[in-house]
N, CA, C and O atoms as a Maestro MAE file, in Angstrom:
{
 s_m_m2io_version
 :::
 2.0.0
}

f_m_ct {
 s_m_title
 :::
 protein
 m_atom[248] {
  # First column is atom index #
  i_m_mmod_type
  r_m_x_coord
  r_m_y_coord
  r_m_z_coord
  i_m_residue_number
  s_m_chain_name
  s_m_pdb_residue_name
  s_m_pdb_atom_name
  i_m_atomic_number
  :::
  1 25 0.863 -1.050 0.056 1 A "MET " " N  " 7
  2 3 -0.353 0.012 0.201 1 A "MET " " CA " 6
  3 2 0.562 0.897 0.223 1 A "MET " " C  " 6
  4 15 1.209 0.989 1.266 1 A "MET " " O  " 8
  5 25 0.931 1.932 -1.073 2 A "LYS " " N  " 7
  6 3 1.534 3.536 -0.951 2 A "LYS " " CA " 6
  7 2 1.106 4.386 -0.712 2 A "LYS " " C  " 6
  8 15 0.403 4.561 -1.707 2 A "LYS " " O  " 8
  9 25 0.905 5.333 0.018 3 A "THR " " N  " 7
  10 3 0.509 6.406 0.543 3 A "THR " " CA " 6
  11 2 0.740 7.679 -0.237 3 A "THR " " C  " 6
  12 15 1.584 7.982 -1.081 3 A "THR " " O  " 8
  13 25 0.102 8.088 0.107 4 A "GLN " " N  " 7
  14 3 0.331 9.843 -0.889 4 A "GLN " " CA " 6
  15 2 0.360 11.188 0.016 4 A "GLN " " C  " 6
  16 15 -0.577 11.477 0.760 4 A "GLN " " O  " 8
  17 25 1.711 12.108 -0.139 5 A "SER " " N  " 7
  18 3 1.432 12.777 0.946 5 A "SER " " CA " 6
  19 2 0.121 14.009 0.961 5 A "SER " " C  " 6
  20 15 -0.474 14.013 -0.116 5 A "SER " " O  " 8
  21 25 -0.175 14.570 1.517 6 A "TYR " " N  " 7
  22 3 -0.666 16.203 1.652 6 A "TYR " " CA " 6
  23 2 -0.763 17.249 0.244 6 A "TYR " " C  " 6
  24 15 -1.523 18.062 -0.282 6 A "TYR " " O  " 8
  25 25 0.191 16.787 0.111 7 A "ALA " " N  " 7
  26 3 0.421 17.929 -1.068 7 A "ALA " " CA " 6
  27 2 0.481 17.302 -2.396 7 A "ALA " " C  " 6
  28 15 0.252 17.953 -3.416 7 A "ALA " " O  " 8
  29 25 0.789 16.028 -2.411 8 A "GLN " " N  " 7
  30 3 0.469 14.869 -3.379 8 A "GLN " " CA " 6
  31 2 -1.447 14.717 -3.885 8 A "GLN " " C  " 6
  32 15 -2.211 14.447 -4.811 8 A "GLN " " O  " 8
  33 25 -1.407 14.921 -3.178 9 A "LEU " " N  " 7
  34 3 -3.238 15.045 -2.879 9 A "LEU " " CA " 6
  35 2 -3.859 16.228 -3.495 9 A "LEU " " C  " 6
  36 15 -4.884 16.275 -4.176 9 A "LEU " " O  " 8
  37 25 -2.926 17.343 -3.076 10 A "GLN " " N  " 7
  38 3 -3.497 18.826 -3.482 10 A "GLN " " CA " 6
  39 2 -3.317 18.906 -4.645 10 A "GLN " " C  " 6
  40 15 -4.242 19.543 -5.150 10 A "GLN " " O  " 8
  41 25 -2.491 18.541 -5.468 11 A "ARG " " N  " 7
  42 3 -2.034 18.645 -6.320 11 A "ARG " " CA " 6
  43 2 -3.093 18.351 -7.219 11 A "ARG " " C  " 6
  44 15 -3.498 19.178 -8.036 11 A "ARG " " O  " 8
  45 25 -3.596 17.111 -7.094 12 A "ARG " " N  " 7
  46 3 -4.184 16.307 -7.728 12 A "ARG " " CA " 6
  47 2 -6.257 16.274 -7.457 12 A "ARG " " C  " 6
  48 15 -7.181 16.216 -8.268 12 A "ARG " " O  " 8
  49 25 -6.232 16.319 -6.495 13 A "TYR " " N  " 7
  50 3 -7.783 16.393 -5.735 13 A "TYR " " CA " 6
  51 2 -7.851 17.993 -5.332 13 A "TYR " " C  " 6
  52 15 -8.929 18.301 -4.824 13 A "TYR " " O  " 8
  53 25 -7.110 18.828 -5.437 14 A "GLY " " N  " 7
  54 3 -7.463 20.063 -4.551 14 A "GLY " " CA " 6
  55 2 -8.927 20.753 -5.043 14 A "GLY " " C  " 6
  56 15 -9.534 20.675 -6.111 14 A "GLY " " O  " 8
  57 25 -9.206 21.439 -3.821 15 A "GLY " " N  " 7
  58 3 -10.797 21.392 -4.095 15 A "GLY " " CA " 6
  59 2 -11.956 20.364 -4.329 15 A "GLY " " C  " 6
  60 15 -13.136 20.403 -4.678 15 A "GLY " " O  " 8
  61 25 -11.139 19.540 -4.007 16 A "GLN " " N  " 7
  62 3 -12.799 18.631 -3.858 16 A "GLN " " CA " 6
  63 2 -12.846 17.996 -2.364 16 A "GLN " " C  " 6
  64 15 -12.092 18.424 -1.490 16 A "GLN " " O  " 8
  65 25 -13.979 16.722 -2.068 17 A "PHE " " N  " 7
  66 3 -13.619 15.522 -1.613 17 A "PHE " " CA " 6
  67 2 -13.084 14.349 -2.129 17 A "PHE " " C  " 6
  68 15 -13.151 13.825 -3.241 17 A "PHE " " O  " 8
  69 25 -12.406 13.974 -0.835 18 A "VAL " " N  " 7
  70 3 -12.165 12.527 -1.245 18 A "VAL " " CA " 6
  71 2 -12.133 11.211 -0.414 18 A "VAL " " C  " 6
  72 15 -11.496 11.072 0.630 18 A "VAL " " O  " 8
  73 25 -12.426 10.852 -0.641 19 A "ALA " " N  " 7
  74 3 -12.454 8.978 -0.118 19 A "ALA " " CA " 6
  75 2 -11.381 8.138 -0.375 19 A "ALA " " C  " 6
  76 15 -11.041 7.987 -1.549 19 A "ALA " " O  " 8
  77 25 -10.682 7.462 0.672 20 A "THR " " N  " 7
  78 3 -9.855 6.812 0.973 20 A "THR " " CA " 6
  79 2 -10.305 5.289 1.569 20 A "THR " " C  " 6
  80 15 -11.206 5.259 2.407 20 A "THR " " O  " 8
  81 25 -9.781 4.250 1.207 21 A "TYR " " N  " 7
  82 3 -10.195 3.495 1.618 21 A "TYR " " CA " 6
  83 2 -8.732 2.120 2.105 21 A "TYR " " C  " 6
  84 15 -8.338 1.335 1.243 21 A "TYR " " O  " 8
  85 25 -8.337 2.106 3.091 22 A "ARG " " N  " 7
  86 3 -7.096 1.264 3.103 22 A "ARG " " CA " 6
  87 2 -5.745 1.815 2.718 22 A "ARG " " C  " 6
  88 15 -4.749 1.145 2.447 22 A "ARG " " O  " 8
  89 25 -5.847 3.093 2.733 23 A "GLY " " N  " 7
  90 3 -4.596 3.865 2.097 23 A "GLY " " CA " 6
  91 2 -4.445 4.141 0.639 23 A "GLY " " C  " 6
  92 15 -3.342 4.380 0.148 23 A "GLY " " O  " 8
  93 25 -5.551 4.109 -0.059 24 A "ARG " " N  " 7
  94 3 -6.099 4.220 -1.585 24 A "ARG " " CA " 6
  95 2 -6.916 5.282 -2.053 24 A "ARG " " C  " 6
  96 15 -8.072 4.976 -1.760 24 A "ARG " " O  " 8
  97 25 -6.896 6.187 -2.535 25 A "VAL " " N  " 7
  98 3 -7.910 6.789 -2.846 25 A "VAL " " CA " 6
  99 2 -8.873 6.320 -3.799 25 A "VAL " " C  " 6
  100 15 -8.671 6.345 -5.013 25 A "VAL " " O  " 8
  101 25 -10.150 5.797 -3.138 26 A "ILE " " N  " 7
  102 3 -10.873 5.114 -4.455 26 A "ILE " " CA " 6
  103 2 -12.363 5.811 -4.797 26 A "ILE " " C  " 6
  104 15 -13.299 5.129 -5.215 26 A "ILE " " O  " 8
  105 25 -12.463 7.275 -4.563 27 A "ALA " " N  " 7
  106 3 -13.247 8.214 -5.122 27 A "ALA " " CA " 6
  107 2 -13.121 9.556 -4.748 27 A "ALA " " C  " 6
  108 15 -12.768 9.864 -3.610 27 A "ALA " " O  " 8
  109 25 -13.464 10.649 -5.895 28 A "SER " " N  " 7
  110 3 -12.982 12.083 -5.166 28 A "SER " " CA " 6
  111 2 -14.130 13.108 -5.996 28 A "SER " " C  " 6
  112 15 -14.338 13.022 -7.206 28 A "SER " " O  " 8
  113 25 -14.583 13.750 -5.391 29 A "ALA " " N  " 7
  114 3 -16.166 15.023 -6.414 29 A "ALA " " CA " 6
  115 2 -15.881 15.990 -5.745 29 A "ALA " " C  " 6
  116 15 -15.234 16.035 -4.699 29 A "ALA " " O  " 8
  117 25 -16.430 16.926 -6.418 30 A "ARG " " N  " 7
  118 3 -16.753 18.375 -5.799 30 A "ARG " " CA " 6
  119 2 -18.040 18.853 -4.597 30 A "ARG " " C  " 6
  120 15 -18.173 19.851 -3.889 30 A "ARG " " O  " 8
  121 25 -18.623 17.961 -4.735 31 A "THR " " N  " 7
  122 3 -19.240 17.642 -3.468 31 A "THR " " CA " 6
  123 2 -19.615 16.433 -2.816 31 A "THR " " C  " 6
  124 15 -19.828 15.348 -3.358 31 A "THR " " O  " 8
  125 25 -19.696 16.809 -1.201 32 A "SER " " N  " 7
  126 3 -20.050 15.929 -0.398 32 A "SER " " CA " 6
  127 2 -21.104 14.988 -0.520 32 A "SER " " C  " 6
  128 15 -20.978 13.813 -0.178 32 A "SER " " O  " 8
  129 25 -22.381 15.584 -1.108 33 A "LYS " " N  " 7
  130 3 -23.088 14.539 -2.021 33 A "LYS " " CA " 6
  131 2 -22.893 13.797 -2.817 33 A "LYS " " C  " 6
  132 15 -23.281 12.636 -2.689 33 A "LYS " " O  " 8
  133 25 -22.334 14.153 -3.727 34 A "ALA " " N  " 7
  134 3 -21.719 13.569 -5.145 34 A "ALA " " CA " 6
  135 2 -20.706 11.957 -4.429 34 A "ALA " " C  " 6
  136 15 -20.811 10.748 -4.637 34 A "ALA " " O  " 8
  137 25 -19.957 12.652 -3.716 35 A "LEU " " N  " 7
  138 3 -19.053 11.745 -2.863 35 A "LEU " " CA " 6
  139 2 -19.455 10.264 -2.229 35 A "LEU " " C  " 6
  140 15 -18.836 9.207 -2.116 35 A "LEU " " O  " 8
  141 25 -20.729 10.679 -1.888 36 A "PHE " " N  " 7
  142 3 -21.270 9.793 -0.802 36 A "PHE " " CA " 6
  143 2 -22.109 8.757 -1.469 36 A "PHE " " C  " 6
  144 15 -22.132 7.595 -1.065 36 A "PHE " " O  " 8
  145 25 -22.816 9.192 -2.519 37 A "LYS " " N  " 7
  146 3 -23.275 8.558 -3.929 37 A "LYS " " CA " 6
  147 2 -22.159 7.403 -4.270 37 A "LYS " " C  " 6
  148 15 -22.331 6.188 -4.175 37 A "LYS " " O  " 8
  149 25 -20.963 8.096 -4.696 38 A "ARG " " N  " 7
  150 3 -20.222 7.244 -5.470 38 A "ARG " " CA " 6
  151 2 -19.554 5.710 -4.312 38 A "ARG " " C  " 6
  152 15 -19.087 4.585 -4.491 38 A "ARG " " O  " 8
  153 25 -19.874 6.528 -3.265 39 A "ILE " " N  " 7
  154 3 -19.103 5.086 -2.101 39 A "ILE " " CA " 6
  155 2 -19.888 4.586 -1.172 39 A "ILE " " C  " 6
  156 15 -19.669 3.989 -0.118 39 A "ILE " " O  " 8
  157 25 -20.664 4.860 -1.626 40 A "ALA " " N  " 7
  158 3 -22.613 3.929 -1.023 40 A "ALA " " CA " 6
  159 2 -21.980 2.289 -0.499 40 A "ALA " " C  " 6
  160 15 -22.138 2.094 0.706 40 A "ALA " " O  " 8
  161 25 -21.630 1.695 -0.899 41 A "LYS " " N  " 7
  162 3 -21.020 0.476 -0.698 41 A "LYS " " CA " 6
  163 2 -19.762 0.116 0.427 41 A "LYS " " C  " 6
  164 15 -19.510 -0.992 0.899 41 A "LYS " " O  " 8
  165 25 -19.062 1.408 0.695 42 A "TYR " " N  " 7
  166 3 -18.071 0.823 1.905 42 A "TYR " " CA " 6
  167 2 -18.128 1.912 3.180 42 A "TYR " " C  " 6
  168 15 -17.206 2.056 3.982 42 A "TYR " " O  " 8
  169 25 -19.615 2.780 3.214 43 A "ILE " " N  " 7
  170 3 -20.331 3.384 4.089 43 A "ILE " " CA " 6
  171 2 -20.468 2.207 5.294 43 A "ILE " " C  " 6
  172 15 -20.858 1.083 4.978 43 A "ILE " " O  " 8
  173 25 -20.059 2.591 6.965 44 A "GLY " " N  " 7
  174 3 -19.751 1.994 7.843 44 A "GLY " " CA " 6
  175 2 -18.437 1.299 8.139 44 A "GLY " " C  " 6
  176 15 -18.173 0.888 9.269 44 A "GLY " " O  " 8
  177 25 -17.522 1.160 6.983 45 A "ASP " " N  " 7
  178 3 -16.513 0.248 7.221 45 A "ASP " " CA " 6
  179 2 -15.612 1.128 8.019 45 A "ASP " " C  " 6
  180 15 -15.838 2.311 7.764 45 A "ASP " " O  " 8
  181 25 -14.845 0.984 8.733 46 A "ALA " " N  " 7
  182 3 -13.845 1.350 9.419 46 A "ALA " " CA " 6
  183 2 -12.729 1.568 8.906 46 A "ALA " " C  " 6
  184 15 -11.897 2.212 9.545 46 A "ALA " " O  " 8
  185 25 -12.406 1.013 7.445 47 A "SER " " N  " 7
  186 3 -11.039 1.502 6.925 47 A "SER " " CA " 6
  187 2 -11.039 3.043 6.267 47 A "SER " " C  " 6
  188 15 -10.096 3.830 6.186 47 A "SER " " O  " 8
  189 25 -12.550 3.212 5.786 48 A "LEU " " N  " 7
  190 3 -12.708 4.628 5.107 48 A "LEU " " CA " 6
  191 2 -12.634 5.829 5.893 48 A "LEU " " C  " 6
  192 15 -13.348 6.125 6.851 48 A "LEU " " O  " 8
  193 25 -12.039 6.246 5.570 49 A "PHE " " N  " 7
  194 3 -11.506 8.005 5.232 49 A "PHE " " CA " 6
  195 2 -12.087 8.750 4.502 49 A "PHE " " C  " 6
  196 15 -11.869 8.532 3.310 49 A "PHE " " O  " 8
  197 25 -12.889 9.725 4.767 50 A "ILE " " N  " 7
  198 3 -12.954 10.743 4.014 50 A "ILE " " CA " 6
  199 2 -12.692 12.331 4.497 50 A "ILE " " C  " 6
  200 15 -12.877 12.546 5.694 50 A "ILE " " O  " 8
  201 25 -12.304 13.379 3.713 51 A "GLN " " N  " 7
  202 3 -11.863 14.340 3.849 51 A "GLN " " CA " 6
  203 2 -11.839 15.646 2.659 51 A "GLN " " C  " 6
  204 15 -11.814 15.571 1.431 51 A "GLN " " O  " 8
  205 25 -11.853 16.502 3.307 52 A "TYR " " N  " 7
  206 3 -11.945 17.776 1.922 52 A "TYR " " CA " 6
  207 2 -10.401 18.819 1.938 52 A "TYR " " C  " 6
  208 15 -9.895 19.658 2.683 52 A "TYR " " O  " 8
  209 25 -10.055 18.091 0.514 53 A "ILE " " N  " 7
  210 3 -8.441 18.467 -0.156 53 A "ILE " " CA " 6
  211 2 -8.267 20.112 -0.451 53 A "ILE " " C  " 6
  212 15 -8.681 20.474 -1.553 53 A "ILE " " O  " 8
  213 25 -7.633 21.255 0.521 54 A "ALA " " N  " 7
  214 3 -7.619 22.468 -0.070 54 A "ALA " " CA " 6
  215 2 -7.403 22.505 -1.083 54 A "ALA " " C  " 6
  216 15 -7.151 21.406 -1.578 54 A "ALA " " O  " 8
  217 25 -7.363 23.600 -1.933 55 A "PRO " " N  " 7
  218 3 -6.911 23.607 -3.300 55 A "PRO " " CA " 6
  219 2 -5.218 24.271 -2.805 55 A "PRO " " C  " 6
  220 15 -4.895 24.665 -1.685 55 A "PRO " " O  " 8
  221 25 -4.537 24.227 -3.802 56 A "GLN " " N  " 7
  222 3 -3.018 24.961 -3.532 56 A "GLN " " CA " 6
  223 2 -3.440 26.060 -3.132 56 A "GLN " " C  " 6
  224 15 -4.567 26.466 -3.417 56 A "GLN " " O  " 8
  225 25 -2.495 26.792 -2.320 57 A "ARG " " N  " 7
  226 3 -2.247 28.358 -2.303 57 A "ARG " " CA " 6
  227 2 -2.958 28.622 -1.787 57 A "ARG " " C  " 6
  228 15 -3.080 29.842 -1.673 57 A "ARG " " O  " 8
  229 25 -3.981 27.742 -1.070 58 A "ALA " " N  " 7
  230 3 -5.008 28.551 -0.297 58 A "ALA " " CA " 6
  231 2 -4.353 28.814 1.270 58 A "ALA " " C  " 6
  232 15 -3.353 28.298 1.768 58 A "ALA " " O  " 8
  233 25 -5.222 29.728 1.801 59 A "VAL " " N  " 7
  234 3 -4.881 30.096 2.999 59 A "VAL " " CA " 6
  235 2 -6.299 29.506 3.911 59 A "VAL " " C  " 6
  236 15 -7.478 29.582 3.563 59 A "VAL " " O  " 8
  237 25 -5.770 28.948 5.089 60 A "CYS " " N  " 7
  238 3 -6.683 28.682 5.642 60 A "CYS " " CA " 6
  239 2 -6.596 28.927 7.588 60 A "CYS " " C  " 6
  240 15 -5.844 28.457 8.442 60 A "CYS " " O  " 8
  241 25 -7.390 29.576 7.626 61 A "ILE " " N  " 7
  242 3 -7.309 29.609 9.172 61 A "ILE " " CA " 6
  243 2 -8.253 29.223 10.350 61 A "ILE " " C  " 6
  244 15 -9.483 29.261 10.319 61 A "ILE " " O  " 8
  245 25 -7.551 28.885 11.278 62 A "TYR " " N  " 7
  246 3 -8.827 27.745 11.972 62 A "TYR " " CA " 6
  247 2 -8.857 28.546 13.690 62 A "TYR " " C  " 6
  248 15 -9.605 28.106 14.563 62 A "TYR " " O  " 8
  :::
 }
 m_bond[247] {
  # First column is bond index #
  i_m_from
  i_m_to
  i_m_order
  :::
  1 1 2 1
  2 2 3 1
  3 3 4 2
  4 3 5 1
  5 5 6 1
  6 6 7 1
  7 7 8 2
  8 7 9 1
  9 9 10 1
  10 10 11 1
  11 11 12 2
  12 11 13 1
  13 13 14 1
  14 14 15 1
  15 15 16 2
  16 15 17 1
  17 17 18 1
  18 18 19 1
  19 19 20 2
  20 19 21 1
  21 21 22 1
  22 22 23 1
  23 23 24 2
  24 23 25 1
  25 25 26 1
  26 26 27 1
  27 27 28 2
  28 27 29 1
  29 29 30 1
  30 30 31 1
  31 31 32 2
  32 31 33 1
  33 33 34 1
  34 34 35 1
  35 35 36 2
  36 35 37 1
  37 37 38 1
  38 38 39 1
  39 39 40 2
  40 39 41 1
  41 41 42 1
  42 42 43 1
  43 43 44 2
  44 43 45 1
  45 45 46 1
  46 46 47 1
  47 47 48 2
  48 47 49 1
  49 49 50 1
  50 50 51 1
  51 51 52 2
  52 51 53 1
  53 53 54 1
  54 54 55 1
  55 55 56 2
  56 55 57 1
  57 57 58 1
  58 58 59 1
  59 59 60 2
  60 59 61 1
  61 61 62 1
  62 62 63 1
  63 63 64 2
  64 63 65 1
  65 65 66 1
  66 66 67 1
  67 67 68 2
  68 67 69 1
  69 69 70 1
  70 70 71 1
  71 71 72 2
  72 71 73 1
  73 73 74 1
  74 74 75 1
  75 75 76 2
  76 75 77 1
  77 77 78 1
  78 78 79 1
  79 79 80 2
  80 79 81 1
  81 81 82 1
  82 82 83 1
  83 83 84 2
  84 83 85 1
  85 85 86 1
  86 86 87 1
  87 87 88 2
  88 87 89 1
  89 89 90 1
  90 90 91 1
  91 91 92 2
  92 91 93 1
  93 93 94 1
  94 94 95 1
  95 95 96 2
  96 95 97 1
  97 97 98 1
  98 98 99 1
  99 99 100 2
  100 99 101 1
  101 101 102 1
  102 102 103 1
  103 103 104 2
  104 103 105 1
  105 105 106 1
  106 106 107 1
  107 107 108 2
  108 107 109 1
  109 109 110 1
  110 110 111 1
  111 111 112 2
  112 111 113 1
  113 113 114 1
  114 114 115 1
  115 115 116 2
  116 115 117 1
  117 117 118 1
  118 118 119 1
  119 119 120 2
  120 119 121 1
  121 121 122 1
  122 122 123 1
  123 123 124 2
  124 123 125 1
  125 125 126 1
  126 126 127 1
  127 127 128 2
  128 127 129 1
  129 129 130 1
  130 130 131 1
  131 131 132 2
  132 131 133 1
  133 133 134 1
  134 134 135 1
  135 135 136 2
  136 135 137 1
  137 137 138 1
  138 138 139 1
  139 139 140 2
  140 139 141 1
  141 141 142 1
  142 142 143 1
  143 143 144 2
  144 143 145 1
  145 145 146 1
  146 146 147 1
  147 147 148 2
  148 147 149 1
  149 149 150 1
  150 150 151 1
  151 151 152 2
  152 151 153 1
  153 153 154 1
  154 154 155 1
  155 155 156 2
  156 155 157 1
  157 157 158 1
  158 158 159 1
  159 159 160 2
  160 159 161 1
  161 161 162 1
  162 162 163 1
  163 163 164 2
  164 163 165 1
  165 165 166 1
  166 166 167 1
  167 167 168 2
  168 167 169 1
  169 169 170 1
  170 170 171 1
  171 171 172 2
  172 171 173 1
  173 173 174 1
  174 174 175 1
  175 175 176 2
  176 175 177 1
  177 177 178 1
  178 178 179 1
  179 179 180 2
  180 179 181 1
  181 181 182 1
  182 182 183 1
  183 183 184 2
  184 183 185 1
  185 185 186 1
  186 186 187 1
  187 187 188 2
  188 187 189 1
  189 189 190 1
  190 190 191 1
  191 191 192 2
  192 191 193 1
  193 193 194 1
  194 194 195 1
  195 195 196 2
  196 195 197 1
  197 197 198 1
  198 198 199 1
  199 199 200 2
  200 199 201 1
  201 201 202 1
  202 202 203 1
  203 203 204 2
  204 203 205 1
  205 205 206 1
  206 206 207 1
  207 207 208 2
  208 207 209 1
  209 209 210 1
  210 210 211 1
  211 211 212 2
  212 211 213 1
  213 213 214 1
  214 214 215 1
  215 215 216 2
  216 215 217 1
  217 217 218 1
  218 218 219 1
  219 219 220 2
  220 219 221 1
  221 221 222 1
  222 222 223 1
  223 223 224 2
  224 223 225 1
  225 225 226 1
  226 226 227 1
  227 227 228 2
  228 227 229 1
  229 229 230 1
  230 230 231 1
  231 231 232 2
  232 231 233 1
  233 233 234 1
  234 234 235 1
  235 235 236 2
  236 235 237 1
  237 237 238 1
  238 238 239 1
  239 239 240 2
  240 239 241 1
  241 241 242 1
  242 242 243 1
  243 243 244 2
  244 243 245 1
  245 245 246 1
  246 246 247 1
  247 247 248 2
  :::
 }
}
């Protein structure tokens, strides 16, 4: 299983929601609703991780 750094994810998926399963990206979409439709069969599995990938050069203030 090859994991990707956040910078690599930003280059490819910046501005999108991403679902990873066992360390691999299985789906991405511009909206969370669209992403959930694509990953319906994985929901409930403890290995599923969903996150929003900020665009490159985005300023995030927490």
